N, C-alpha and C positions, 0 to 999 in steps of 0.2 A: 909847720916849720920846715919840713923837708923841701919846700919850694924856695927857700931863701938860699941864694948862692953867692959866694964871694963875700968880701968885706972891704971896707975902705972906699974912698971916693973913686978909685980907679975901676971898681966893679959896678958902678951905676951907669947904665946905658939906656939910651932912648929917651923919648919924652912923649907926653900926651897920654891919654887914657888907655890907648891900645898897647902902650909899652910898659904899663905897670903890671908886674908879674910877681907872684909869690909874696903877697903882703902879710903873710903870717897865718895864724889860725882864724878862719872865718867863723863868725857866729851869727845867730839871728839878731839883726840890728833894727829891723823894721817889719811890721806886719800891719798893713794899712792899704787903703785905696790909692791909686795913682790919680793925682790932680791934674798934672800937665806933663808934656814931654817936649823937650827942646833937643832934637837930634843934632842940630848944628853945634850946640854947646856940649853935647854928650852927657846930658843930665835929664832926669825926670824929677818932679816934685811930688812929695807925699807927706802929709802931716806937717807941712811947712818946712820940710827938710829937702835939701838938694842932694840927690843921689847920683853919683857919677857911675855910669854904666857903659858897657861896650855898645857899639852900633847894632850888633846882633840882638843883644838884650832889648835895646830900645825899640827895634823894629817889631819885636814880638808883643809890645805893650800897647794898650789903649787907655785913655783916660777912663776912670771908673773901675778898671781891673783891680781886684784885691790881690796884693802881692806879699810874699815873704821874701825879704832881702837878707841874704847871708853875706857878710862882709866885715868891714871895719869902720870905726869912727875916725874921720879925718880931722874934724874940728867942730866948733859949735854950728849946728845946722847943716853939716856936710858929712855924707856917708859915702863909702866906696863899696860898690856891689861886686862881689866875686861871683855870685849867682843870684838869679831872681826866678821865683816860681810863681805862677799865676793860678789862683784858686778857680776851680770850675763852678763853685757856687757864688751867687751874687752877694755883695756886701749889703748889710742892712744897717743904716745909720741909727745909732742909739741902742742897738742890740748887740752887734758884733764887737768883740774885744779887739782893741788895737794895742800895739806895742811899739815903742820907740826907745832907742838907746842913743845917748849922746852927751856932749858937754854943755850944760846949761849956760846961757849968757847971763842969767841972774837966777838966784834962789832966795825966796823970802820964807825962812823957816816959820816965823810967827804967823805970817799970813797964809802959809801952806800953798804957796804958788811958785811957779818957775816959768822961765822962758827958755825955749830950745829952738834956735833958728827963728822962724816966723810963728812957731807954735806957742800958745799960752796954755799953761797947765795948772789945774786946780787939784792939789793932792790932799785936801782937807779930810777926805774919807779914808786915807791910807794910814798905815802905822806911821808913827813919827819918824821923820828923817833924822839920822844920827847926828849930823852936823852940816854946816854950810860951806865946808871947804870945797874948793874947785876940784872937779873930777868927773869921771863918767858916771852917768846915772841911767837907770832903766825905769820907764814909766809904762804902766799897763792900765788901760781903762777904756772908756767909751766917749764918743762925741755926740752931742744932741743935734748938731748940724755940721756939714762938711768943712766949714771954715771957722768953727767955733772952738771953744776951750776943749781940751782933753780933760775929762774928769777921771783922774787916776785913782784906782783902788790900791795900786801898788806903786810906790816911789822908793827906789833903793839905790844906794851907792854901790858901785862895783868894788 
């Protein structure tokens, strides 16, 4: 919070990803492999989420890198990266645990499924989700293949 300066519309300056500063407290919002990188748009895709990142962060990434993204949830399927760290060990599909935080576009409590950006989530093996109200959720689980469902052992509302 110490990075937030000023208040009111007069204190908002700049535009674009390079001019977003001090977005509040960054937390782990994604732990997953990079699917694709679009440096022109200033984003990379992971677990069906668009992650806005600086050009320096994007230059350090390659598709397949397993990353931990610390940042904030911008909207459904969109995250902002304050920092990105790349794991030295390779990602193993179906074995390594993945994490994603965001605002689901849909939640089916009875069917134990949700959509988060382009990601489909099956949380039938997790503890029951408390309610279906809109809000930020955290999902932790595995994928059987890189474009398939996330099978979440943990599905929780913030």
